[in-house]
C-alpha positions as CSV (number, residue, x, y, z in Angstrom):
1,M,-17.0,-4.2,-28.9
2,S,-16.1,-1.9,-31.6
3,H,-13.3,0.9,-31.6
4,T,-16.1,3.6,-31.6
5,S,-17.9,2.2,-28.8
6,I,-14.9,2.0,-26.7
7,Q,-14.1,5.5,-27.4
8,T,-17.9,6.5,-26.3
9,E,-17.7,4.5,-23.2
10,V,-14.5,6.3,-22.3
11,R,-16.1,9.6,-22.9
12,D,-19.2,9.0,-20.9
13,I,-17.4,7.6,-18.0
14,L,-15.2,10.7,-17.9
15,E,-18.1,12.9,-18.6
16,K,-20.0,11.2,-15.5
17,L,-17.4,11.3,-13.2
18,G,-16.3,15.1,-13.9
19,V,-13.5,15.0,-16.3
20,T,-13.8,17.7,-18.8
21,A,-13.1,17.4,-22.6
22,A,-10.3,19.8,-22.4
23,D,-8.4,17.3,-20.4
24,T,-8.8,14.1,-22.7
25,Q,-8.8,16.0,-26.4
26,G,-6.6,17.8,-28.6
27,G,-3.3,17.1,-26.4
28,T,-0.1,15.4,-27.5
29,L,-0.1,12.1,-25.4
30,D,-2.5,9.3,-26.6
31,V,-4.1,6.9,-24.6
32,V,-4.3,3.7,-26.3
33,S,-6.7,0.8,-24.9
34,P,-4.9,-2.6,-25.0
35,V,-8.5,-4.2,-25.5
36,D,-8.4,-3.4,-29.2
37,G,-5.6,-1.3,-29.4
38,S,-7.7,2.0,-30.6
39,V,-7.0,5.4,-29.2
40,V,-9.3,6.6,-26.6
41,A,-8.4,10.2,-25.7
42,S,-5.3,12.3,-26.5
43,V,-4.6,14.3,-23.1
44,P,-2.2,17.5,-22.8
45,E,1.0,17.0,-21.3
46,T,2.5,18.8,-18.6
47,S,5.5,20.8,-19.5
48,I,8.6,20.9,-17.1
49,A,7.8,24.5,-16.4
50,D,4.3,23.9,-15.4
51,A,5.7,20.9,-13.2
52,G,7.8,23.1,-11.1
53,K,5.1,25.8,-10.3
54,L,2.5,22.9,-9.9
55,I,5.2,21.3,-7.1
56,G,5.6,24.8,-5.7
57,A,1.9,25.2,-5.1
58,S,1.7,21.8,-3.4
59,H,4.4,22.7,-0.7
60,E,2.5,25.9,-0.3
61,A,-0.6,23.3,0.4
62,F,1.4,21.2,2.4
63,L,2.8,24.2,4.7
64,A,-1.2,24.7,5.5
65,W,-2.4,21.1,5.7
66,R,0.2,20.1,8.4
67,L,-1.5,22.4,11.0
68,V,-5.0,20.8,10.5
69,P,-5.4,18.1,13.4
70,A,-4.8,14.6,12.2
71,P,-8.3,13.4,12.8
72,R,-9.6,16.4,10.6
73,R,-7.4,15.1,7.7
74,G,-9.1,11.6,8.2
75,E,-12.7,13.1,7.9
76,F,-11.4,14.4,4.7
77,V,-10.1,10.8,3.7
78,R,-13.6,9.4,5.0
79,L,-15.3,11.6,2.1
80,L,-12.9,10.6,-0.6
81,N,-13.7,7.5,0.4
82,E,-17.4,8.0,-0.1
83,E,-16.7,9.7,-3.5
84,L,-14.9,6.4,-4.4
85,R,-17.9,4.1,-3.1
86,A,-20.0,6.3,-5.1
87,G,-18.0,5.7,-8.3
88,K,-16.8,2.4,-7.8
89,E,-18.8,0.9,-10.8
90,A,-17.5,3.6,-13.2
91,L,-14.2,3.9,-12.2
92,G,-13.6,0.4,-12.1
93,R,-15.1,-0.2,-15.6
94,L,-12.6,2.6,-16.8
95,V,-9.7,0.9,-15.2
96,S,-10.6,-2.1,-17.5
97,L,-11.0,-0.1,-20.4
98,E,-7.5,1.9,-20.2
99,V,-5.4,-1.0,-19.0
100,G,-7.3,-4.4,-20.2
101,K,-8.2,-5.8,-16.8
102,S,-11.3,-7.9,-16.4
103,P,-14.4,-6.2,-14.8
104,S,-13.9,-8.0,-11.6
105,E,-10.0,-7.1,-11.5
106,G,-10.7,-3.6,-12.2
107,L,-13.9,-3.4,-9.6
108,G,-11.1,-5.0,-7.1
109,E,-8.6,-2.2,-7.6
110,V,-11.0,0.4,-6.5
111,Q,-12.1,-2.0,-3.5
112,E,-8.5,-1.8,-2.8
113,M,-8.8,2.4,-2.6
114,I,-11.9,2.3,-0.5
115,D,-10.5,-0.1,1.9
116,I,-7.2,1.7,2.4
117,C,-9.2,4.9,3.0
118,D,-10.9,3.0,5.6
119,F,-7.6,2.1,7.2
120,A,-6.4,5.8,6.8
121,V,-9.5,7.2,8.5
122,G,-8.6,5.0,11.6
123,L,-4.9,5.8,11.3
124,S,-5.4,9.3,11.5
125,R,-6.3,9.2,15.6
126,Q,-3.3,6.7,16.1
127,L,-0.1,8.3,14.7
128,Y,1.3,7.1,17.9
129,G,4.8,8.3,19.4
130,L,6.9,6.7,22.0
131,V,7.9,7.8,25.7
132,I,11.2,6.4,26.6
133,Q,12.8,6.5,29.9
134,S,15.5,9.0,30.2
135,E,18.8,8.4,32.1
136,R,18.7,12.0,33.3
137,E,16.9,12.7,36.5
138,D,13.8,15.1,36.4
139,H,14.2,14.8,32.5
140,R,11.3,13.6,30.0
141,L,12.4,11.8,26.8
142,T,9.8,11.2,23.9
143,E,9.5,10.3,20.1
144,Q,7.0,12.1,18.1
145,W,5.9,12.0,14.4
146,H,5.6,15.1,12.0
147,P,4.4,15.4,8.4
148,A,7.1,15.1,5.9
149,G,6.1,17.5,3.2
150,V,5.5,16.9,-0.4
151,V,4.9,13.2,-1.3
152,G,5.7,12.4,-4.7
153,V,3.8,9.3,-6.4
154,I,5.2,7.6,-9.4
155,S,2.8,5.0,-10.5
156,A,2.7,2.1,-13.1
157,F,0.2,1.0,-15.5
158,N,-0.9,-2.2,-14.2
159,F,-2.5,-1.0,-11.0
160,P,-3.1,2.6,-12.2
161,V,-5.0,3.8,-9.2
162,A,-4.7,1.4,-6.2
163,V,-1.1,2.1,-5.7
164,W,-1.7,5.9,-5.6
165,S,-4.1,5.0,-3.0
166,W,-1.7,3.0,-0.8
167,N,0.4,6.1,-0.7
168,A,-2.0,9.1,-1.0
169,A,-4.6,7.9,1.8
170,L,-1.7,7.8,4.2
171,A,0.3,11.1,3.0
172,F,-3.1,13.0,3.7
173,V,-3.9,12.0,7.0
174,C,-0.2,12.3,8.0
175,G,-0.4,15.8,7.1
176,D,1.4,15.8,3.9
177,S,0.6,17.0,0.2
178,V,0.6,14.7,-2.7
179,V,2.2,15.4,-6.4
180,W,1.1,12.1,-8.8
181,K,2.9,11.0,-12.0
182,P,0.8,8.4,-13.3
183,S,1.9,6.1,-15.8
184,E,1.8,7.9,-19.5
185,K,0.2,4.7,-20.3
186,A,-3.1,5.2,-18.1
187,P,-3.5,9.2,-17.5
188,L,-7.5,8.9,-17.7
189,T,-7.9,7.0,-14.1
190,A,-5.5,9.5,-13.1
191,L,-7.5,12.3,-13.9
192,V,-11.0,10.6,-12.5
193,V,-9.4,10.4,-9.1
194,R,-8.2,13.9,-9.3
195,S,-12.1,15.0,-10.0
196,L,-13.5,12.8,-7.2
197,F,-10.8,14.3,-5.0
198,L,-12.1,17.5,-5.7
199,R,-15.6,16.7,-5.1
200,A,-14.5,15.1,-1.8
201,A,-12.5,18.2,-1.0
202,K,-15.8,20.7,-1.8
203,K,-17.5,18.9,0.7
204,F,-14.9,19.1,3.3
205,G,-14.0,22.9,3.1
206,G,-10.8,24.3,3.7
207,V,-8.7,21.9,1.7
208,P,-5.7,23.9,0.6
209,D,-5.3,24.2,-3.4
210,G,-2.5,22.1,-4.5
211,L,-3.0,19.2,-1.9
212,L,-3.2,16.7,-4.7
213,T,-1.7,17.8,-8.1
214,V,-1.4,15.5,-11.1
215,L,1.6,16.0,-13.6
216,I,1.1,14.0,-16.8
217,G,4.0,12.9,-19.5
218,G,6.5,10.7,-19.6
219,A,10.0,10.5,-18.1
220,K,10.9,14.2,-18.4
221,V,8.1,15.3,-16.1
222,G,9.1,12.1,-13.7
223,E,12.6,13.6,-13.6
224,A,11.4,16.9,-12.5
225,L,9.4,15.2,-9.4
226,V,12.2,13.1,-8.9
227,D,14.9,15.9,-8.8
228,D,12.9,18.9,-6.9
229,A,14.4,19.3,-3.5
230,R,10.8,20.1,-2.4
231,V,9.6,16.8,-2.6
232,P,11.3,14.9,0.6
233,V,9.6,11.6,-0.2
234,V,9.4,10.0,-3.5
235,S,7.3,6.6,-4.0
236,A,7.8,4.9,-7.2
237,T,6.3,1.7,-8.5
238,G,7.8,0.1,-11.5
239,S,10.6,-1.8,-13.1
240,T,14.1,-2.3,-11.2
241,R,16.0,-0.2,-13.9
242,M,13.8,2.6,-13.1
243,G,13.9,2.2,-9.5
244,R,18.0,2.6,-9.9
245,I,17.6,5.7,-11.4
246,V,14.7,7.1,-9.0
247,G,16.7,6.1,-5.8
248,E,20.1,7.5,-6.9
249,R,18.8,10.5,-7.9
250,V,16.6,11.1,-4.9
251,A,19.3,9.9,-2.7
252,R,21.7,12.4,-4.2
253,R,19.8,15.4,-3.0
254,F,19.1,13.3,0.4
255,G,15.6,12.6,-0.2
256,R,13.8,9.6,0.9
257,A,12.7,6.8,-1.7
258,I,10.0,4.5,-1.0
259,L,10.6,2.0,-4.0
260,E,8.4,-1.1,-4.9
261,L,9.9,-2.5,-8.0
262,G,10.0,-6.1,-9.8
263,G,9.4,-9.2,-8.8
264,N,10.7,-12.5,-9.7
265,N,8.2,-14.5,-7.4
266,A,8.3,-18.2,-6.8
267,S,6.0,-21.1,-4.9
268,I,7.6,-24.0,-3.6
269,V,5.3,-27.4,-4.0
270,T,6.2,-30.0,-1.3
271,P,5.4,-33.6,-1.0
272,S,2.3,-32.9,1.4
273,A,0.9,-30.3,-0.7
274,D,-2.8,-30.6,-1.5
275,L,-2.7,-30.6,-5.3
276,D,-6.0,-29.6,-6.1
277,L,-5.7,-26.3,-4.0
278,T,-2.2,-25.9,-5.5
279,L,-3.6,-26.1,-9.3
280,R,-5.8,-23.4,-8.7
281,A,-3.6,-21.2,-6.8
282,V,-0.8,-21.6,-9.2
283,A,-3.3,-20.9,-12.4
284,F,-4.6,-17.3,-11.2
285,G,-1.1,-16.4,-9.3
286,A,0.7,-17.2,-12.8
287,M,-1.8,-16.0,-15.2
288,G,-4.1,-13.7,-13.4
289,T,-3.6,-10.1,-15.2
290,A,-1.9,-11.7,-17.9
291,G,1.2,-11.9,-15.9
292,Q,1.2,-8.4,-15.7
293,R,1.2,-8.1,-11.8
294,C,4.5,-7.5,-9.8
295,T,3.4,-10.4,-7.6
296,T,2.9,-12.5,-10.2
297,M,3.7,-16.1,-9.9
298,R,7.2,-16.4,-12.3
299,R,8.9,-19.5,-11.1
300,L,7.0,-22.9,-9.8
301,I,9.7,-25.2,-7.5
302,V,8.1,-28.7,-7.8
303,H,9.1,-31.8,-5.4
304,E,9.8,-34.6,-7.9
305,S,7.6,-36.9,-6.2
306,V,4.9,-34.9,-7.3
307,Y,6.1,-33.4,-10.2
308,D,4.4,-35.6,-12.3
309,A,1.1,-35.5,-10.9
310,L,1.0,-31.6,-11.0
311,I,2.6,-30.7,-14.2
312,P,0.6,-32.5,-16.7
313,K,-2.5,-31.0,-15.4
314,L,-1.3,-27.7,-15.0
315,V,-0.1,-28.0,-18.8
316,S,-3.7,-28.9,-19.7
317,V,-5.0,-26.1,-17.8
318,Y,-2.6,-23.3,-19.8
319,K,-3.8,-25.2,-23.1
320,N,-7.5,-24.7,-22.3
321,I,-7.5,-21.5,-20.3
322,S,-10.0,-18.9,-21.8
323,I,-8.6,-15.8,-23.7
324,G,-10.4,-13.3,-24.9
325,N,-11.8,-9.6,-24.9
326,P,-12.1,-8.7,-20.8
327,I,-14.9,-6.6,-21.7
328,T,-17.2,-8.2,-23.6
329,S,-16.5,-12.0,-22.6
330,D,-15.8,-14.0,-19.5
331,A,-12.2,-14.9,-20.4
332,L,-9.6,-15.3,-17.7
333,V,-6.7,-14.1,-19.7
334,G,-7.2,-10.5,-21.3
335,P,-4.4,-8.7,-23.4
336,L,-0.9,-7.3,-22.8
337,L,-0.5,-3.8,-22.4
338,D,1.0,-3.5,-26.0
339,Q,3.7,-4.6,-28.8
340,R,6.7,-3.9,-26.5
341,A,5.4,-6.3,-23.9
342,Y,4.5,-8.6,-26.4
343,D,8.4,-8.3,-28.1
344,G,9.6,-8.8,-24.2
345,M,7.5,-12.2,-23.8
346,Q,8.9,-13.9,-27.0
347,Q,12.2,-12.6,-26.4
348,A,12.0,-14.4,-22.8
349,L,10.4,-17.6,-24.8
350,D,13.4,-17.8,-27.2
351,A,16.0,-17.4,-24.6
352,A,14.3,-20.4,-22.6
353,K,14.0,-22.5,-25.6
354,K,17.9,-21.9,-26.1
355,A,18.7,-22.6,-22.4
356,G,16.9,-26.1,-22.9
357,G,13.5,-25.4,-21.6
358,T,10.5,-26.9,-23.0
359,V,7.7,-24.2,-23.6
360,H,4.2,-25.1,-23.6
361,G,1.9,-22.2,-24.9
362,G,3.3,-18.8,-25.7
363,E,1.8,-18.0,-28.7
364,R,-0.3,-14.9,-30.2
365,V,-4.0,-15.4,-30.2
366,D,-6.1,-13.1,-32.7
367,V,-9.2,-11.6,-30.4
368,N,-9.6,-8.0,-31.5
369,G,-7.2,-7.7,-34.5
370,P,-3.4,-6.6,-35.0
371,K,-3.3,-3.7,-32.8
372,S,-3.9,-5.7,-29.8
373,Y,-1.9,-8.2,-28.2
374,Y,-3.5,-11.2,-26.7
375,V,-1.2,-14.5,-26.2
376,R,-1.8,-17.9,-24.6
377,P,0.0,-18.1,-21.1
378,A,3.4,-20.1,-21.5
379,L,4.4,-22.9,-18.9
380,I,8.4,-23.7,-19.6
381,E,9.8,-26.7,-17.9
382,M,13.5,-25.7,-17.3
383,P,16.2,-28.1,-16.7
384,S,18.3,-25.5,-14.2
385,Q,17.6,-22.0,-13.1
386,T,19.5,-19.8,-15.6
387,G,19.3,-17.0,-18.2
388,P,15.6,-15.9,-18.4
389,V,14.7,-17.7,-15.2
390,C,16.7,-15.0,-13.3
391,E,14.8,-12.0,-15.0
392,E,11.5,-10.6,-14.6
393,T,9.4,-10.9,-17.9
394,F,6.3,-8.7,-17.3
395,A,4.1,-11.3,-19.0
396,P,2.5,-14.7,-18.1
397,I,5.7,-16.9,-18.3
398,L,6.0,-19.6,-15.6
399,Y,9.2,-21.7,-15.1
400,V,8.9,-24.9,-13.7
401,L,11.9,-26.5,-12.1
402,K,12.3,-29.9,-10.0
403,Y,13.7,-30.2,-6.3
404,Q,14.3,-33.2,-4.2
405,D,15.3,-31.4,-0.8
406,L,13.8,-28.1,0.9
407,N,17.1,-26.8,1.7
408,E,17.6,-27.0,-2.3
409,A,14.5,-25.4,-3.1
410,I,15.0,-22.3,-0.8
411,A,18.3,-22.0,-2.3
412,L,16.6,-21.9,-5.7
413,H,13.9,-20.0,-4.5
414,N,16.2,-17.3,-3.0
415,G,18.8,-17.6,-6.1
416,V,17.4,-14.3,-8.1
417,P,18.2,-10.8,-7.4
418,Q,14.4,-10.0,-6.7
419,G,12.5,-10.4,-3.5
420,L,9.2,-9.3,-3.7
421,S,6.5,-12.2,-2.8
422,S,6.8,-15.9,-2.4
423,S,4.8,-19.1,-1.1
424,I,4.7,-22.5,-0.6
425,F,2.0,-25.2,-0.8
426,G,2.2,-28.0,2.0
427,T,0.6,-29.5,5.3
428,D,4.5,-30.5,6.8
429,I,4.7,-28.0,9.9
430,R,8.2,-28.3,10.0
431,E,8.6,-27.2,6.2
432,I,6.0,-24.6,6.5
433,E,8.0,-23.0,9.4
434,Q,11.3,-23.2,7.9
435,F,10.1,-21.5,4.7
436,L,8.6,-18.4,7.1
437,S,12.0,-18.7,9.3
438,A,15.2,-16.6,8.8
439,R,16.4,-19.5,6.7
440,G,13.1,-19.6,4.6
441,S,11.9,-17.2,1.9
442,D,14.2,-13.7,1.4
443,C,11.0,-11.9,0.4
444,G,8.9,-9.1,1.7
445,I,5.6,-11.4,1.1
446,A,5.6,-15.0,2.4
447,N,2.6,-17.1,1.8
448,V,1.2,-20.6,2.6
449,N,-0.9,-22.3,0.7
450,M,-1.7,-19.7,-1.6
451,G,0.0,-17.9,-4.6
452,T,2.1,-15.0,-4.4
453,S,-0.4,-12.4,-5.7
454,G,-3.4,-11.0,-4.2
455,A,-1.9,-9.0,-1.0
456,E,-4.3,-7.2,1.5
457,I,-3.7,-3.7,2.5
458,G,-3.6,-4.3,6.1
459,G,-0.1,-5.7,5.6
460,A,2.9,-3.8,4.5
461,F,3.5,-4.2,1.0
462,G,7.0,-4.2,-0.7
463,G,10.1,-6.7,-0.9
464,E,13.7,-7.0,-0.5
465,K,17.1,-6.9,-2.7
466,E,16.2,-5.5,-6.2
467,T,12.5,-4.8,-5.1
468,G,13.9,-2.0,-3.7
469,G,13.2,-2.5,0.3
470,G,10.1,0.1,0.6
471,R,6.6,-0.5,2.3
472,E,3.3,0.8,1.0
473,S,-0.2,0.3,2.6
474,G,-0.9,-1.0,5.6
475,S,0.9,-2.0,9.2
476,D,3.0,1.1,10.3
477,S,4.4,2.0,6.8
478,W,2.8,5.3,7.6
479,K,6.0,6.4,9.3
480,A,7.6,6.7,5.7
481,Y,5.5,9.6,5.3
482,M,6.5,11.8,8.2
483,R,9.3,12.6,9.9
484,R,10.6,11.7,13.3
485,Q,11.7,13.7,16.1
486,T,13.3,12.6,19.5
487,S,12.5,15.5,22.0
488,A,14.2,15.9,25.7
489,V,12.4,18.1,28.3
490,N,14.2,18.9,31.3
491,Y,11.9,20.1,33.9
492,G,14.1,20.1,36.7
493,R,16.4,23.0,38.5
494,K,20.0,21.4,37.5
495,L,21.5,20.1,34.4
496,P,22.7,16.7,34.3
497,L,24.3,15.6,31.3
498,A,23.7,12.5,29.3
499,Q,26.7,9.6,29.9
500,G,27.8,11.1,33.1
501,V,29.8,14.0,31.2
502,K,30.8,16.8,33.5
503,F,31.0,20.3,32.2
504,D,30.8,22.9,35.5
505,I,31.4,26.4,34.9
């Protein structure tokens, strides 16, 4: 596919989904497709002054939206769901063109948006509080939840629309407005989602202006969002470095941060593992999305008794995996985002070699010329867990380690700063249960007989330690988008005090 045809297809999709030329031409932010390195649009950026005005408008929208009954708010999300279903093919295609995902992964990301909208619609009738037994006679003690306010969403390039939906669908039914700062590497999909949002708002009627605001730009506009006291909740997805900055700045003004940051995810292969299943799971977990998922498998801890049966086969898979243009071929591995990602991968490979690692793969592959960055995924057999093994490199690198005892394997597994996702392969129920127990995996996600990636929206998504501790998407993560209020009602004629305190006048 030529540069011209990619530009043409992007323009046609944008027009079809209601994004005007004024939003994508003549701006100061160039949008580059990693598929071939071509500039596909030039988007106007949001000024700091305009960002402040837009946040103000979002706050005014919240003041109105919080008064709409939650089931009605759910009805709006249902209409948004309909627009996403209707635009799934086109939006999924744009995801692939803008960030280099395979067509199935682009469509899968939009399906995540549809699924979380379904979840949120049901949730709109289940924002439950508690009735608590009071120690005082003729008193009722309850806990209820109220909308929090403006929710800031900072999303990363690798899931340019799904992560927004995890936050926004819940925020909308909880009664919040949303200000979205997408990655400057992927603003086009955000503009399309805003267009679909406006279509749903028109059908719904009564949606206040500013309920969804999109801020386009780099770190400066992100800082304006993070520092604004009118934004009580900021959900940020990205690197640990970014999360440290966001978390500190939000905490400084006593806001609430939902941080979903880096992952250095590991899988343990036990002696009882089904090695054919393990091989397939590791291949996708480590190489899918060219290693550019926060849940990508980055470490494989293999029992010495099955090491020689598994690793040579895995090396062969790495050697023969198909690499190519995700738009025009059936290749399983597409491009890295840009040169910075490629350089980071090469630096990690050099560091691994210096630490005694044996590297299989990792070389650049010429697919679409010098402006695109395709690489062969790298498998590195390491003598110990040191240096780059303890760091997250956002590229398809899998470090392989041996172990003798499960306690040793779990110590290796937990011996990194990150704590997002994890998995174990085996059929010994005792080892599996130990991995899932309090003395097992220290991650927010723990899988059995599957890889570390591919989370479903029904479970809360996020991790511990340097992953940030935040939770998005399913389970009870909706509570992060609301404020808790405990209330006591005295319906009697006396005034008993708690803890037996006496104060008679």
